[in-house]
C-alpha positions in Angstrom: 21.6 93.2 179.0 18.7 95.4 177.9 15.7 96.3 180.0 12.4 95.9 178.2 8.8 96.2 179.2 6.7 93.2 180.4 3.2 92.9 181.7 1.4 90.3 184.0 -1.8 90.0 185.9 -2.0 90.8 189.6 -1.9 87.1 190.5 1.3 86.6 188.5 -0.4 84.9 185.5 -0.4 86.1 181.9 3.3 87.2 181.9 4.2 88.6 178.5 6.8 90.8 176.8 5.8 94.2 175.4 9.0 95.7 174.0 12.0 93.9 172.5 14.8 96.2 171.3 18.5 96.9 172.0 17.5 99.8 174.3 16.6 100.1 178.0 12.9 100.6 178.5 11.8 101.2 182.2 9.5 103.1 184.6 6.3 102.4 182.7 2.8 103.4 183.6 -0.6 103.1 181.9 -2.2 106.1 180.2 -6.0 106.7 180.4 -6.5 105.4 176.8 -4.6 102.2 177.7 -1.4 103.2 175.9 1.8 103.1 177.9 4.2 105.9 178.8 7.7 104.8 179.7 11.3 106.0 179.9 13.8 104.7 177.3 17.3 105.2 176.0 15.8 105.2 172.4 16.6 108.9 172.3 20.3 107.8 171.6 22.1 110.5 173.5 24.4 110.7 176.5 24.4 112.8 179.7 26.7 115.8 179.1 28.6 115.3 182.3 28.9 111.6 182.7 29.2 108.2 180.9 25.5 107.5 181.1 23.0 107.1 178.4 20.0 109.4 178.6 16.5 108.0 179.2 13.5 110.2 178.0 9.8 109.8 177.8 8.3 107.6 175.1 4.8 106.2 174.4 3.6 102.9 172.8 0.4 100.8 172.7 -0.3 97.8 174.9 1.5 95.5 172.4 4.6 97.6 172.2 3.7 99.1 168.7 3.5 102.7 167.5 6.4 103.8 169.6 7.0 107.6 169.5 9.0 110.0 171.5 7.2 112.5 173.8 10.2 114.4 175.3 13.0 116.3 173.7 15.0 116.5 176.9 18.8 116.3 176.6 19.2 114.8 180.0 17.1 112.3 182.0 13.3 112.1 182.5 12.1 109.9 185.3 9.2 108.2 187.0 6.2 109.4 184.9 2.8 109.3 186.6 -0.7 110.4 185.3 -2.5 113.2 187.0 -6.3 113.0 187.4 -6.7 115.6 184.6 -4.9 113.3 182.2 -1.5 115.1 182.1 1.8 113.2 182.5 3.7 114.3 185.6 7.4 113.5 185.6 10.9 114.4 186.9 13.0 116.4 184.4 16.7 116.9 184.8 18.1 119.8 182.9 21.0 122.1 183.0 20.6 124.8 180.3 23.4 127.3 181.2 22.6 126.8 184.9 24.0 123.8 186.9 24.6 120.3 185.6 23.6 118.8 189.0 21.1 121.1 190.6 17.8 121.0 188.7 15.7 117.9 188.8 12.1 119.2 189.3 8.6 118.2 188.4 7.2 119.0 184.9 4.0 118.1 183.1 3.0 117.4 179.5 0.0 116.1 177.6 0.1 112.4 176.6 0.9 113.5 173.0 4.0 115.5 174.2 2.3 118.9 173.9 1.9 121.6 176.5 5.2 121.0 178.3 5.2 123.1 181.5 6.9 123.4 184.9 4.8 121.9 187.7 6.9 122.5 190.8 10.4 123.6 191.8 12.1 124.7 188.6 13.6 127.9 190.2 15.1 125.9 193.1 18.7 124.6 193.0 18.2 121.3 194.7 16.6 119.0 195.9 15.6 116.3 193.5 11.8 115.6 193.4 11.1 112.1 192.2 8.5 109.3 192.3 5.5 111.6 192.3 2.0 110.0 192.7 -1.4 111.8 193.0 -3.1 111.4 196.4 -6.6 110.2 195.8 -9.4 112.7 196.6 -6.9 115.6 197.0 -4.9 118.0 194.8 -1.7 116.9 196.5 1.2 114.7 195.4 3.1 112.2 197.4 6.7 111.9 196.4 10.4 111.6 197.5 12.6 114.6 198.2 16.1 113.2 197.5 18.9 115.4 198.7 21.4 117.1 196.4 21.9 115.5 193.0 19.8 112.5 194.3 20.7 109.3 196.1 20.8 105.8 194.8 17.4 104.0 194.4 15.7 107.4 194.7 16.1 107.4 198.5 15.1 110.5 200.5 12.3 111.8 202.6 8.6 111.3 201.9 6.9 114.6 201.3 3.7 116.1 199.8 3.5 118.9 197.3 0.5 121.1 196.5 0.9 123.3 193.4 -2.1 125.6 194.1 0.2 128.4 195.4 2.4 128.2 192.3 5.3 126.1 191.2 8.0 128.0 193.2 6.0 128.6 196.4 7.2 126.4 199.3 3.9 126.9 201.1 2.8 123.9 199.0 5.6 121.7 200.3 5.4 119.5 203.4 7.9 116.9 204.6 6.4 113.9 206.3 9.3 111.8 207.5 11.9 113.2 209.8 15.7 112.8 210.4 18.9 113.9 208.8 18.4 114.8 205.1 21.4 112.9 203.7 20.5 109.7 205.6 16.8 109.5 204.7 16.2 105.8 204.0 12.8 105.9 202.1 11.9 105.3 198.5 9.0 104.6 196.2 6.0 106.0 198.3 2.5 104.8 197.1 -0.6 106.6 198.5 -3.5 104.6 199.9 -6.4 107.0 200.2 -5.9 110.5 201.5 -4.3 109.7 204.8 -2.1 106.6 204.4 0.7 105.4 202.2 3.1 102.6 201.7 6.9 103.2 201.4 9.9 101.0 201.0 13.0 101.3 203.2 15.8 98.9 202.3 14.4 95.4 203.3 11.2 96.8 204.9 7.8 97.9 203.7 6.2 100.5 205.9 2.7 101.8 206.3 2.8 105.6 206.9 0.4 108.3 207.8 0.7 112.0 206.8 1.3 112.9 210.4 4.6 111.0 210.3 3.8 107.6 211.9 5.5 104.6 210.3 4.5 101.0 211.0 6.5 98.0 209.5 4.2 95.6 207.6 6.8 93.5 205.8 10.4 92.5 206.6 12.2 90.8 203.7 14.9 88.2 204.6 16.6 87.9 201.2 19.6 89.7 199.8 17.6 92.3 197.7 15.9 95.4 199.0 12.2 96.1 198.8 11.1 98.4 195.9 8.0 100.0 194.4 5.0 98.8 196.4 1.8 99.1 194.3 -1.5 99.1 196.2 -4.1 96.9 194.5 -7.2 99.1 194.6 -9.6 100.7 192.2 -9.2 104.3 191.1 -11.1 106.6 188.8 -9.8 106.5 185.2 -8.0 109.7 184.4 -9.3 112.1 181.8 -8.4 111.4 178.2 -6.9 114.5 176.6 -7.5 115.1 172.9 -4.3 115.2 170.8 -3.3 118.8 169.9 -0.6 118.2 167.3 -0.5 117.3 163.7 2.3 114.9 162.8 2.3 116.0 159.1 3.6 119.5 160.1 7.3 120.0 160.6 6.8 123.2 162.6 5.0 124.5 165.6 4.2 128.0 166.8 4.8 130.0 170.0 2.6 132.9 171.1 4.3 135.3 173.6 1.8 137.7 175.2 4.2 140.2 176.7 8.0 139.9 176.9 8.1 142.5 179.7 5.9 140.6 182.1 8.0 138.4 184.4 10.5 137.9 187.2 13.7 139.9 187.5 12.7 142.4 184.8 13.7 145.5 186.8 15.5 148.1 184.8 14.2 146.9 181.4 12.2 149.7 179.8 9.1 148.9 177.7 10.0 149.2 174.1 13.7 148.2 174.8 13.3 144.6 173.5 13.1 144.4 169.7 13.8 140.7 168.9 14.1 137.3 170.3 17.2 135.2 169.5 16.1 131.6 169.1 18.7 129.0 170.1 18.5 125.2 169.9 20.1 123.1 172.6 21.9 120.2 171.0 22.1 116.6 172.3 25.4 114.9 173.0 25.6 111.8 170.8 28.7 110.3 172.5 30.7 110.7 175.7 34.2 109.6 176.7 34.4 110.6 180.3 32.7 112.5 183.0 33.9 115.8 181.6 33.2 118.2 178.7 35.4 116.5 176.2 35.5 118.3 172.8 32.7 120.7 174.0 34.5 123.3 176.1 37.3 123.7 178.7 35.7 124.3 182.1 32.8 126.0 180.4 29.4 124.9 179.1 28.5 121.2 179.0 26.2 122.0 176.1 26.3 123.2 172.5 23.7 125.6 171.3 22.8 126.2 167.6 21.9 129.7 166.6 18.7 129.5 164.6 18.1 133.2 164.1 15.8 136.0 165.3 12.1 136.8 165.4 10.5 140.3 165.9 8.9 141.5 169.2 6.1 144.0 168.6 5.8 147.3 170.5 3.3 145.8 172.9 5.8 143.1 173.9 4.0 140.3 171.9 5.6 137.8 169.5 4.1 135.1 167.3 6.5 132.8 165.5 7.3 129.4 164.1 9.9 127.0 165.6 11.0 123.6 164.5 8.9 120.9 166.1 10.4 118.3 168.4 13.6 120.2 169.2 14.6 121.9 172.5 14.7 125.7 172.0 15.4 128.7 174.3 15.2 132.4 173.8 17.3 135.5 174.4 15.6 139.0 174.4 17.7 141.4 172.4 17.7 145.2 172.3 18.0 147.5 169.2 21.8 146.9 169.2 21.3 143.1 169.2 22.6 142.9 172.8 21.1 140.5 175.4 18.6 141.9 177.8 17.3 138.7 179.3 18.3 135.1 178.7 16.2 131.9 179.2 18.0 129.3 181.3 15.7 126.4 180.6 14.2 125.1 177.4 10.8 124.5 175.9 9.6 122.8 172.7 6.5 122.4 170.5 5.3 119.2 168.9 4.4 119.1 165.2 1.4 121.4 164.6 1.2 122.6 168.2 0.7 126.2 169.2 2.2 126.9 172.6 1.3 130.1 174.6 3.3 131.8 177.3 2.5 134.9 179.3 5.8 136.6 179.3 9.6 136.3 179.9 10.2 134.4 183.2 6.6 135.1 184.3 5.1 133.7 187.5 3.5 130.4 186.4 0.5 131.1 188.5 -0.1 134.2 186.5 -2.5 134.6 183.6 -2.3 137.2 180.8 -3.6 140.6 181.7 -6.9 141.4 180.0 -5.3 144.3 178.2 -3.0 141.9 176.5 -5.6 139.3 175.5 -5.6 137.4 172.2 -7.8 140.1 170.5 -5.4 142.9 171.2 -2.0 141.3 170.7 -0.3 143.0 167.8 1.6 139.8 166.9 -1.6 137.8 166.4 -2.9 140.3 163.8 -0.5 138.7 161.2 0.9 135.4 160.2 3.5 133.8 162.5 7.0 135.1 161.9 9.6 132.8 160.4 12.9 132.6 162.1 15.4 134.9 160.3 18.8 133.2 160.2 22.1 135.1 160.2 23.2 134.6 156.6 26.8 133.9 156.1 27.5 133.2 159.7 27.9 129.7 161.4 25.0 128.4 163.4 27.3 126.5 165.8 30.6 128.3 166.7 33.7 126.1 166.3 36.9 127.6 167.7 39.4 126.2 165.2 37.1 126.8 162.2 35.7 130.2 163.0 37.9 131.9 165.6 41.4 130.7 164.7 41.4 132.3 161.3 40.9 135.7 163.0 43.9 134.9 165.3 46.0 133.8 162.3 45.3 137.1 160.5 45.8 139.5 163.4 47.7 137.8 166.3 49.9 134.9 165.4 52.6 136.9 163.8 53.6 138.1 167.3 52.1 135.4 169.5 53.8 132.2 168.3 56.2 129.6 169.5 59.2 131.6 168.2 58.3 135.0 169.6 55.7 134.3 172.3 55.1 138.0 172.9 53.7 138.4 176.4 54.5 134.7 176.9 51.5 133.8 174.8 51.1 131.5 171.8 47.9 131.7 169.7 48.8 129.1 167.1 46.4 126.3 166.1 48.8 123.4 167.0 46.8 120.7 168.8 47.6 119.6 172.3 46.2 116.3 173.7 42.6 117.6 173.4 42.5 121.3 172.5 44.4 123.7 170.3 47.2 125.7 171.9 45.3 129.0 171.2 42.1 127.7 172.8 43.9 126.4 175.8 45.8 129.6 176.2 42.8 131.9 176.0 40.3 129.8 178.0 42.4 127.7 180.5 45.2 130.1 181.5 43.2 133.3 182.1 
């Protein structure tokens, strides 16, 4: 059974179907221009570490037409909401070379998918922030802090978040409900004004205050639990953001102000970084278990395509094209092509978008220094760089195709089933899943 989008009036009349396709469409909300943003499995990919189809953000009109993807995430997006300034706020699960279970934080994007940015928590390993909703008349969010990798039905503690201190500053976090973290029974909080909210808890609907008082207002007698209360009340329409992309363009552009500006850059000398290596994180089109089948042995859950390099100017600036609609990440390289700093998240541009960033791992509350403004960046005094590929080299490394020939030429004459020098065989015979050489080098060392 597929989940599709439906709409009805507040009194239950006018029930109608919006989408009808062999995909799961869910967690929908209205955009300021009356379009709909929702999560869908239309991205046709699977979670890297489990037998679960991925749901990412899509957009359609009120009749289910003009469906287009907004997110290029390889893992799940969840519970989109609209901020008063018109941006989409949502939970993004990712694990680019970090942890496959630890990063489910709040991100924002424009309704056309441009200007993707961390909103709160992307440097924290746990918890899972989900079900965010703007609190009327304030700059705060009401949401659920679900412990660890997240509990079923988004259960956790009700909390508020204020991003004015920056996306990694816990001064902006306040937990409202109390009790043991792993037994928190609350889900789907909905603000009512600046001081009160509704929240579900199994078969109850509770009225809460920001001081922590909870009053039962509904007790359901049936078998199902209570979910997703929606206060019926007027609210100001959010701002409509003008679209920034151009669907006719296959590329977008990135402007980096200063690669030396950022967190954990100690010991890196100005002038040391010469290039950026551009990688593309690849989606998993199929999965057979909860493991890394055919990707790696106890290693990465992801494959990354090597797109090539772009230059970094002496002032630390860079200006370059990247393929639109694809998750990319960057590695800062020195004059010898060695890694100096590696990005452990991903970004993307939409067709025709120009995305700016201050630096490498910069504080998100930080703006570019005036000395590195757009009129002085060396990189902006020329056309954007095109990614320079590594000619003659594979863009995705495959052990049997690219590494095994080297072993065959230099190693296998001694390290084979007949001789097994050092009790090692480096032949390309296949085991149940991996080649003998791969298993020997990766799994037994």
